[in-house]
C-alpha positions in Angstrom: 107.4 136.4 87.0 111.3 136.6 87.9 113.6 136.3 85.3 114.4 132.9 86.3 110.7 131.8 86.2 110.2 133.2 82.6 113.6 131.2 81.4 112.5 128.0 83.2 108.7 128.1 81.7 110.5 128.7 78.2 112.8 126.1 78.8 110.0 123.5 79.7 107.9 124.6 77.0 110.5 124.8 74.1 112.1 121.5 75.2 108.7 119.7 75.3 107.5 120.4 71.8 110.9 119.3 70.7 111.0 116.4 72.0 107.6 115.8 70.1 108.9 117.4 67.1 108.7 114.6 65.3 105.0 114.0 65.3 104.4 117.5 64.9 100.8 117.8 66.6 99.3 116.8 69.9 98.4 113.1 70.7 95.4 111.6 68.4 92.5 109.4 68.6 93.8 107.3 65.8 97.4 106.9 67.7 96.0 105.1 70.6 95.1 101.4 71.4 92.7 100.5 74.1 93.5 97.5 76.1 90.4 96.1 77.9 89.7 92.4 79.9 87.4 90.5 78.7 87.7 88.6 82.3 86.5 91.7 84.0 82.9 93.0 84.0 82.0 96.1 82.4 85.7 96.5 81.3 85.0 96.1 77.5 81.9 97.7 77.3 83.8 101.0 78.9 86.5 100.9 76.3 84.2 100.6 73.7 82.2 103.8 75.3 85.5 105.5 75.2 86.4 104.6 71.5 82.9 105.9 70.6 83.2 109.2 72.6 86.6 110.2 70.9 86.4 108.7 67.6 89.1 106.1 68.4 89.2 103.4 64.9 87.0 100.1 66.5 90.3 98.5 65.3 92.6 99.8 68.1 91.3 97.7 70.8 92.7 94.5 72.4 90.8 92.2 74.6 93.1 90.2 76.9 92.0 87.4 79.2 93.7 88.2 82.3 93.1 88.6 86.3 89.9 90.6 87.5 92.8 91.8 90.3 94.3 94.5 91.0 97.5 92.3 90.8 99.0 90.1 88.5 101.9 87.6 88.5 104.7 88.4 86.1 104.3 85.6 83.9 100.6 86.7 83.9 101.9 89.9 82.5 104.3 88.6 80.1 101.7 85.6 78.5 98.8 87.2 78.8 99.2 90.8 78.5 102.7 91.7 76.3 102.1 88.9 74.0 98.9 90.1 73.0 99.7 93.6 72.7 102.6 92.8 70.5 101.0 90.4 68.1 98.3 93.3 67.7 100.9 95.9 67.2 103.0 94.1 64.4 99.5 92.8 62.6 97.5 96.0 63.0 100.3 99.0 63.2 102.8 97.9 60.5 103.7 101.4 59.9 103.6 102.3 63.8 101.3 105.0 64.1 100.2 103.8 67.7 101.6 105.9 70.1 99.7 105.6 73.4 98.4 102.6 75.5 94.8 103.3 77.4 94.6 100.6 79.9 91.0 100.2 81.1 89.1 99.8 84.6 89.3 96.0 85.2 93.0 95.9 83.5 95.6 94.8 86.4 96.7 97.7 88.2 99.8 96.1 89.3 102.8 93.3 88.2 104.0 91.2 90.6 107.7 90.3 91.0 108.9 87.2 89.4 108.4 84.0 91.0 111.5 82.7 93.1 112.9 79.8 92.6 112.8 76.8 95.3 116.5 77.3 96.3 115.6 81.0 96.4 112.9 80.5 98.7 114.8 78.2 101.1 117.1 80.8 101.5 114.6 83.5 102.3 113.6 81.1 105.2 117.1 80.9 106.6 117.9 83.8 106.2 114.7 84.9 108.2 115.3 82.8 111.0 119.0 84.4 111.2 117.4 87.3 111.4 115.1 86.9 113.9 117.8 85.2 116.1 119.7 88.5 115.7 116.6 90.7 116.3 115.9 89.1 119.7 119.7 89.0 120.2 119.9 93.0 119.9 116.6 93.3 122.3 118.2 91.0 125.4 121.2 94.0 125.4 120.8 97.7 127.2 121.8 100.6 126.2 125.1 100.5 127.4 126.3 98.0 124.9 126.5 100.3 121.8 128.9 98.4 120.4 127.5 95.5 120.2 124.3 96.5 119.3 125.1 98.6 116.1 127.1 95.8 115.2 124.4 93.0 115.4 121.9 95.5 113.5 124.3 96.1 110.5 124.0 92.6 110.6 120.7 92.4 110.8 120.4 95.1 107.9 122.3 93.1 105.5 120.6 90.3 105.6 117.5 92.0 105.2 119.1 93.7 101.8 120.2 89.9 100.7 115.8 88.9 101.2 115.0 91.7 99.4 117.3 91.0 96.5 116.3 87.3 96.7 112.6 88.1 96.7 113.1 90.8 93.8 110.9 93.6 95.5 112.0 96.0 93.2 111.0 94.1 90.0 107.5 94.7 90.7 106.0 97.9 89.0 102.8 99.7 88.2 100.7 97.7 85.3 101.4 101.0 83.3 105.0 102.0 83.5 105.6 98.3 82.6 103.4 98.7 79.7 105.2 101.3 78.0 108.1 99.1 77.3 106.2 96.6 76.1 107.7 96.4 72.5 111.5 96.6 73.9 112.8 93.0 75.1 116.0 94.6 76.2 115.8 96.1 79.5 116.6 95.0 83.1 113.7 94.4 85.7 115.4 95.6 88.7 115.0 99.0 89.6 113.7 101.6 87.3 114.8 102.3 83.5 115.1 106.3 82.4 112.4 107.9 80.8 113.8 109.9 78.0 110.9 111.6 77.2 111.7 113.7 80.5 112.8 117.1 80.2 114.8 116.8 82.7 117.3 114.5 80.9 117.4 116.6 77.8 121.1 115.7 77.8 121.3 112.4 77.9 121.7 110.4 75.1 118.4 108.3 75.5 116.8 106.3 72.7 112.8 106.6 72.7 112.6 104.2 69.8 109.8 101.5 71.1 108.4 103.6 74.0 105.0 104.1 74.5 102.9 106.5 76.3 100.2 104.8 78.5 97.3 106.4 80.6 94.6 104.7 82.4 90.9 104.7 82.4 89.8 103.5 86.0 88.8 104.0 89.7 86.4 102.9 91.9 83.3 101.9 89.5 82.5 102.3 86.0 80.1 105.3 86.8 83.5 106.9 88.4 85.4 106.0 84.8 82.7 107.1 82.5 82.5 110.4 84.4 85.6 110.9 84.0 85.4 110.5 80.1 82.5 112.8 79.9 83.9 115.3 82.5 87.0 115.7 80.2 85.0 116.4 76.8 82.7 118.8 78.4 85.6 121.0 80.2 87.4 120.8 77.1 84.6 122.5 75.5 84.5 125.0 77.8 87.9 125.6 79.5 89.0 124.2 83.5 88.1 127.3 85.7 88.3 127.4 89.7 90.7 127.6 91.8 94.3 126.3 91.5 95.8 124.7 95.3 99.6 124.2 96.1 100.1 122.4 99.6 104.1 123.2 100.2 106.1 121.9 103.0 108.3 124.9 104.1 107.9 128.6 103.6 110.1 130.4 100.8 112.8 130.4 101.0 112.8 126.8 100.5 116.0 125.1 102.3 116.4 121.9 103.6 115.4 122.4 107.3 116.7 119.0 108.3 120.7 119.0 107.3 120.3 115.2 106.9 117.2 115.3 104.7 117.5 114.6 100.8 117.7 117.3 98.6 115.2 115.9 97.0 112.2 117.6 98.9 113.9 121.2 99.0 113.8 120.3 95.1 110.1 119.4 95.3 108.9 122.0 97.8 110.3 124.6 95.2 108.9 123.1 92.1 105.5 123.5 94.0 106.2 126.9 94.6 107.1 127.4 91.0 103.7 125.8 89.8 101.9 127.9 91.6 103.8 130.8 90.4 103.1 129.9 86.7 99.6 129.2 87.3 99.4 132.8 89.0 101.1 134.5 86.4 98.8 132.8 83.6 95.9 134.8 85.3 93.8 131.7 84.3 92.3 131.0 88.0 93.1 132.3 91.7 96.3 130.7 93.1 95.8 129.7 97.0 99.2 128.6 98.7 99.4 126.8 102.0 103.2 127.4 103.3 102.1 125.9 106.6 103.6 122.3 107.7 99.2 121.3 108.2 97.9 120.6 105.2 94.9 122.2 103.9 91.8 121.8 106.4 88.7 120.0 105.5 86.8 122.3 103.2 89.2 124.7 102.9 89.5 124.6 99.2 86.3 125.2 97.1 86.3 124.9 93.5 89.1 123.0 93.3 90.8 122.9 89.6 94.4 122.2 90.0 96.0 120.9 92.9 99.3 119.3 94.0 100.3 119.1 97.5 102.2 116.5 99.9 102.3 114.5 102.9 99.2 112.8 103.9 100.3 109.3 103.7 97.0 107.1 102.5 94.7 109.3 104.2 92.7 111.7 102.0 92.2 114.8 103.5 88.5 116.0 102.4 89.7 119.9 101.7 88.2 120.5 98.4 85.1 120.7 96.2 86.3 119.8 92.9 85.7 121.3 89.3 83.9 119.1 86.6 87.4 118.5 84.9 89.9 119.1 87.5 93.9 117.7 87.7 95.5 117.3 90.4 97.8 114.9 92.4 99.1 114.4 96.2 103.1 113.2 96.6 103.0 110.4 98.8 104.1 106.7 98.7 101.4 104.5 97.7 98.5 107.1 96.9 97.7 104.4 93.7 97.9 100.8 95.8 94.5 100.6 95.2 91.5 101.9 93.3 89.1 99.7 94.2 89.5 98.6 98.5 86.5 100.1 100.0 88.5 101.0 103.1 91.3 102.4 101.3 91.7 106.5 102.1 94.8 106.5 99.3 94.7 110.0 97.6 93.9 108.7 94.1 91.2 106.6 94.7 89.4 109.3 96.9 90.0 112.4 95.0 88.3 110.2 91.9 85.0 109.3 94.0 85.0 113.3 95.2 85.4 114.0 91.4 88.7 114.8 89.9 88.8 113.7 86.3 92.5 113.1 85.9 95.3 112.1 88.7 98.2 110.4 89.2 100.3 108.3 91.7 102.3 105.5 92.9 101.5 101.5 93.3 104.1 100.9 95.7 107.3 103.1 97.2 108.3 104.9 94.5 111.0 107.3 96.4 110.5 111.2 95.5 112.3 111.6 92.6 109.8 109.1 90.7 106.9 111.6 90.3 106.4 114.1 87.7 108.1 117.4 88.2 105.2 119.8 89.5 106.2 122.8 87.5 106.7 120.8 84.0 103.7 118.9 84.8 100.9 121.7 85.1 103.2 124.2 83.2 102.8 121.9 79.9 99.1 121.5 80.9 98.4 125.1 81.4 99.9 125.7 78.1 97.5 123.7 76.7 99.2 122.4 73.0 100.3 118.8 74.4 97.6 115.8 75.6 97.5 115.2 79.4 99.7 111.5 78.1 102.6 113.4 77.0 102.9 116.1 79.9 103.0 113.4 81.9 105.7 111.6 80.1 107.4 115.3 79.7 107.3 115.4 83.4 108.1 111.9 84.7 111.5 110.4 85.1 111.2 106.7 85.5 108.9 104.0 83.5 109.3 100.1 84.3 108.7 101.6 88.0 105.4 102.7 90.1 103.8 105.5 88.9 100.4 105.9 87.1 98.7 108.3 85.3 94.6 108.0 85.7 92.9 110.3 83.0 91.7 110.3 79.6 95.4 110.8 77.6 93.9 113.0 75.1 92.4 115.8 78.1 93.5 118.8 77.0 91.8 121.1 79.7 93.4 124.0 78.6 93.3 123.5 74.8 90.6 125.5 73.3 91.6 127.5 70.9 95.5 126.7 71.4 95.7 124.7 67.6 
C-alpha cells in the first residue's frame, strides 16, 4: 500500500470513528425504529420477522397507513409518515436513543414533488406551448443560420429551466433520504441537504442534531427480503468470503480523458481503484480490477462478495455469481428507480434478485457527486467496527435527495472478532 493510501485509509477510520465518538459503539438493535405499512401485504409481518431475528424491541415499530405503490405524494408523506413517526419518537423515545430508521417492504420508495398550484399549472402549460413553437422554428432553419439557431435554443433552454422550477423537479427525493430529516422542520426541499456525517465535510460546521440514519429492507418480493435478513446474520458468523470486483472506466493513472468532462468522473474512478487497493492489501479476498472501457462480461465474476463499478444505465449485466452476504453497488443514474417492476433491468433490483445482501442506488438522477465515495464506504465496511448504515452515512454527501441503501442496517460482514 502506498504511503498516500495508508494515510487516506487511516483518515477514513479515524474520522469515521470520531464522528461516532458520541455513542462509543456501533449501531445496536435497541437504537433502531422499524417502519412498516399496514396498507401493504406482508410489510408488517416482515417487520416483525426482522425485529425477532435482530432482537429489536417490539415497542420500536411504527405502522403507517400510506400508499402501497412505489411512490407517494408529498402531502401523504408529511401527513401519513412524518406526523406518525415524529409522534412515536416523541412519546416512546424521550431519551433520544433511536439512531436509525428502517423502512420495510411495502413502504413507498419515492416522494413526489409538492403539487403545483392552479396558476403554476397554467404557466407550465403556456411555457410548454412557447417551447414547442421555438423548437418548430429551429427545425425549419438550416445549418447556415447558426446564429439564429443558437438564439432560439437559448430561449428554449431558458423556458425549460423555468418549467423545471415551476414543476419543482428538484423537490422530489427518495423516501428514505427525506426521512433522515424527519425530526427537522427547517430545511429547503429544493435540491439536497449536506450530510454532516460525511467524512468529506469534516471541516464544515454542520450540525448532526436531529438527523437519523436510514436503511431499507425491501426488494422484488417478500422472500428476497427474508433472504437478505437471514444471509446477513449468517454471514456475520462466518465472515464474508469470495472475490472483490471493481470495474473502472479508465486505465491508471486516471485523468480526465475528455477535457470537457467534470472532475467528478476522474475522482470516482480513482476512488474505485483506491477501494480495490484497500481490499487487496487487507488480504481478505482476491481482488479483480477491470480497467477496460467495457464492463465485466456475463460469467466473468464468480464468487462475487464485493462489487463497485459503472456505467450501464438501467441495464444489469449478469456477470456475477453472488456469494451469500455480498455487498455492492453500480454507479449510474437511476438504478433504484424501481424494485418491483417486472420488466426493469435496473441494477439494484437485479442484484437483489441475483443474491446480494446489500446494495444502494438512486431513485432518480442524483448527479455523480451524490454517490457514496467507494474507498470510504468499502474501507469502513472492511474495518468491521461500524454497521452497514453507518458506513453508508459516513461515505455519502447528501440527504433529502435521491439515494437509497438496501440492506440490514446492523449488518457487519467483516465485524466478527472486531468488538
